[in-house]
N, C-alpha and C positions, 0 to 999 in steps of 0.2 A: 861808498857813498857824494862822490864829485856831480854824479849827473844825477841827482833827486836833492830838491828844493828846500829849503826849511826852516823855519821863522825867522831865522834871519832875513829871506829875500823878500817875503810877503811885507807889505803893506797894509796894518790891517787897521789904524786904530776907522770909525766906526762903520765899517765895517760888518757885516753878519759874517761870524762865520762856526760854520758847522765841523764839530771836533768829534770824531771816532775814538773814542776810549774805549779799555777794555777793564771793567768795573768788576768781571766773576767772578763771583765769593766765594768757600765753602759755608756752606750753613747748617746751624745746629739743627736737625731736622724735629724735634721736637717742639722749640722754642722760636725756630726762625729766625736766629740772633748770626751776624753777621761775624765770623770767625776771624780772621783777615783783614786786616785796612790794609797788608803791603803794597796790593797793586790803587784802589783808589790813592794811596798817598805816592805809587811812580806817575803819577798825571796832575801832582801837584805845578810844578814847574811851568809847562806849557799851560795851563786853567789859568794861573797865577800871571802869568807875563803876558799873555791877552787881555783881562781884566786891566791890567799897570798900562797896557798902549792901547786903552778905551772903545775895545772892540765888545756886539755881543758875542755871544759867547752862546751857541747854541750845543752841549752834548747829546751822542748819542749813544747806546754799549745797547749791550745782553749780557740776559743772567741765564745762566743752565743753557738746556735741550728740552723743546717739545717733550714731553711721555718722563721729564727728572721731579724727583719729588722737591727738590729747588727750584724751581720751573717759578718763579716765582714776579713779580711787577718789581723797579724801581726804586718805589716808593721811599725803603728803610737808605736807600743808596741816596739818597738826596740830601738826607738828612747827614751822613756821615762826608758828603764832597761839605758839605758846610760846614762840617765841625774842622777837616783839617783842611781845606783853604779858606779859614777866613770871610769867609762872601756868602753870601745867600743865594741859597742854589734851588728856585723852584721847578719843582716835578708837578709833569703833566702826561696825563693820561691816554696818552696817543698821542702816532705820531704824526702822521701827516690832517688830520681834519682838519677841516677849516676854522676849527675851534684854538690846535695846533699853530695853522697856520697865519689864527689873526695874532697870536700873544705875542708868535717871532715877530712880524710887520709892524705890532709895538712898541718890543724891547729898545729901551736905550745901551747907548755905550755905557758899560761896565755890569751892565748886565746878566745871569747867568739863565738858561732853563733844563733839564736834561727829560730830555724825550723817555718813551716809552717806554720796554723793550724793546730789540727789535724784530727779536724771534719771536714777538707775539703774531708777528705776517710768514706767512707762508711761506712769500717770493728769498725769505734772506736764512732758511734752511736749507736752499738747495743751492750747489755749487755748479756754474755756469762759469763760459768764461765774457770776460769783462764787457767786451761788446755788446753779450747777452743781456747784463744784467742792466746794462745803460737803460733800458727802456720797464724796466718793474716800475710800478708806479711807485718804491720808495724814494728810486733818483729820482724818477719825474717830478718828486711833486715838490721835496725837500729843496732840492738843484733849485728850484723856480723862486725861493725863497732868501737861498743864504748866497753869499760875493766868494766864498773862499771855502772851501775844504781842506783841513788838514789833518790825518790820521796820524795816529800818538800810540792808538791800539797793534802793537808789535804781539803779544800775545793770540792774535787774531789773524795775524799774518797769512798763515798758512790757506784760508778759508779762501775761495775765492765765491764771494755773496757780496747781494748788490754792497753794503752799506760800505764792504771793504775796496772795490776793486769798481764798483761804476762811476764812484761819481771824480772821480779823475779825472776820465775821459770828457767831461762837458766841464768841467769847472775849475778856475786857475785853485794848484792844492802843492802842499807842501809836507813835510813830515814835519810830527810832532817831536821835544825835545825824551822826551822816552824811546821813540819811537827811533830817532839820532845815534843817540847812546843805545840802544843795542846792538844797531848795523855798523856802530864801528867797536863794539867791543867784542861784538862774537866774529868779526871780521878780522881783525886783530889772531887770537885765539886762531881761529881758522890759517894765518898763514903757515905754520912751523907746528903741529902740536907734536909734543912730547911724543914717544911710541912707549909700549903701546898702549893703544884707545883700547878705554873699555864704556864700554856702554851700558848705563845701567835703567831697563824700563818694564815699568807697572804700571797702575791707575786701573781703570776704568776705559779711558778712550785709544783699545788696542787699534781703532785700524790706522789711526795717527804713529804709530809708536810697529805698529810693522811695514809698514812705509816706509819710513824712516833705519829700519833692521838694514831692508835688503840694501836700497842706495849705499848704506855706510860703509856693508861688507864689503860689495863692489866696491870703494874706495880705499880700502885697505882695515877695516876695525878691525883690531882683534880679539875682543869677546864684549856678546851681550847678553849680560847676567838680565833674566826674567823674574819677573813678581803679577802681582793681580792679576786681571781678568790677563793681560800679554802671557802669561806662566802657563795662566790655564788652558787657552787656546792652543801655543806650543806642544802643549802635554796633549790632549786630544791631536793634536799631527801627529806624535809620535804614535799616537795609538794607544794611549792611556785614555778606559774609562774612569770619568770624572765622577760621577756622581748625575744622578736625577739632580738634584738642587742646584750643580752649576750648570750642571748644559743650559740649565733654564735661566741659568741667571744670562749663560751666553746668549739664550734665543731672547731673554726683554732688550737685550743691549742693542741687535740688530747686527750680531757679530759671531752668527754664525757661518758664514761664506767666508769672514777670516781665518778661519782654519785652513782650507782647500790654499789659501792662501802662503799661508805658517810652512802648509807642506812641502810645497813647490823652495822656496827659500832653505828649508832643512834641505830637502836634495842636493843642495848646492852648498852650505856649508855646515852641516851636521856639530862638528866640532866646534865651531864658535857662540853656538848657542848655546849656554849655560839654562838649564829648567831646571827647579831644585829638586832635592832627596828626600827631604821632607817636606809635608806640609799639615798645619794647625785647621783643624777641624771647627763650628760652633757648633757644639753637645751641648744644644742646650741654655746659649751663654755662656759655659766653662770650654776653653782650650784643651782641646785633646789631636797629640801631633800623631800623627802616623807617617814611617816612608811609604814614598809612593807605592813599591810594590804592592799594599794593602788596601791601592783603589780595588774598584770603588766603592764610597759607603755614601750614604745617605742622607750624608751631612754640607751642608755649605763650608767650602773652604775658604777659610778668612782671614790667611797668610802665610807666609816660609815656617820654617820651622827651624832649630837650632842648628844640625846639619848643615842644611842650603845657606844660612847665616856666615858660618863658620868660612863652608867653600868659599864664596863672595867675599869675607873680608880677605883671603888670603888672598883673592888675583886684585881687591880691591888696592891692596896694603904691595902687589909687585908695580903696580899703574901710575904711566907715566901722565895718562891725562885721561879722566874720569867727567862723562857727562852724563846726567840724572835725572828722568822726570817719571811721575809718579809714584803712591806710595807704595810698599810690597804688598801691601796685606789693607786690613779696616784700621786704616791706624787712629780712627775716631773711637771708638770702642776698647778700650784697657785689653784685656785680654787679647787683641791681635795687631797691639799695639808694633810686641816688641821684635815684629821683620824690619820693620821704616825704620824703626831706633837706634836698632844695632848698626843696617847701613849705611843712614846716613851721618851717626858717628864716626862710622867706619873712614866715610869720603873724608871726613872733616879733618877726620888723624893722618891720613894716609899726603906721601909726601908726595903726587903730586900733584897736577893744576888742575883742580874741580871746578864742573858749572855744573847748575840744579838751577830747573824751569820749573815750570806749574803751581797753580796755586796751593794743594795739598802737600807737597813734599816740602813745598815753601813750607808752610805752614806748620807741618812738622818743623822745621833744623831751626822753627822759631820756639815752637814749641818745648823741644830737647835742646835748648838753648847755644847751638853749636854752629850757628851766622858764623862765626867770626872764624872760623876753619875752612869756611867754604868760597875760593878765590872770587868763582863771577856768578851772584844770583838774577836768574834773567826772570823779570813778569811774562816767561811766556815757558806753556813749556812744549806741544805740539811744533809752536816754527821756530822756536829753541833746537828744537832736536831736527827739526825736518831741514835748517839753517846745515847745523853742524855733523848731519850727514851728507849733504852739500845739494840741496833743494833749491829752487830756486824759488819766493817764497809772490804767493798771486800778489798783494796787496800792495806789497815791492814795486811789482812789475810792472805795475798802473797806473805807481808814483813816476817812476820813470819814462811813463808815456805822454805826464800833464805836463801843463808850462801854466807861465805865469805870465 
């Protein structure tokens, strides 16, 4: 942290401060209701400190990815930020239109605005080096109407996208309070993790997890326990035929190429990557468990089975350090919450040092009332696991290049 500026180093009074936050939140697909306010609350300290120091606060953030059911505007998020901080937050339904720029130029000290979902703009979903992202419209337009850039979005720090890496190269920049806290906490964890080290990787963002798997194993991690889409990809890489619904889901997530990547990792670390021994299928809404020897089935794989829960629980029990990201099944659906519930409870009961991250797994920990048993709850899943695996985070490296 010594080579990254923080809010302690920045004079913000009267300045227009562009703040990248991560309020990407699980959303009920039927009602559109935001399910977990933890990520919004995690930015409260940064936002309130800037307001109290009389800055003009311009918030930028994303929700989900293009094509996903929860890819939506940030209008409801603005209401949540208002409720949690106690300050009025005005939602603006664009990012760098003349209307948005005019609003920013007319702001008074203490005002807060939240611009539209940055991923509504195609530039934001392309990962490129920071020097290329400087040339995007997002960076060129917004850097002209702001004085200082603060990155508080630790959960997205593993993405080399314009709003994460472009601004520090052209503006005075610093880390927000959440970014600072996460880097300090995880840095301390990494110094001397107690062995054996176990990663529990689930969820649907399998590309992040598979990438982290490779380096974590190269750096001496003893066990990788897989669930969710990560498990399905490793099972396919082992040669199992999953059934058309599950393969179609992998296609829909654009993760087919990850099967070959997983196959390459398995060729070197087969004994350390643990895949399910049984699975729960969605049989017209009912839970049906089968051993993996009975694949393929023309039903969607929706959870790990009891045998897998028992096997994973035994490994977690003897682990010295546990890092977990992502749900093990579709925990939002009652019939398929079992795997996630039992594994998160095993982690909470273990004697090992535990770290969890990612919106869905953190929401599960809260729902199953085991938060107090977790040593560190990170605001980020992919970023946390990437950092723990040994990767440098693009957004953090961009802040290191920044100046005041």
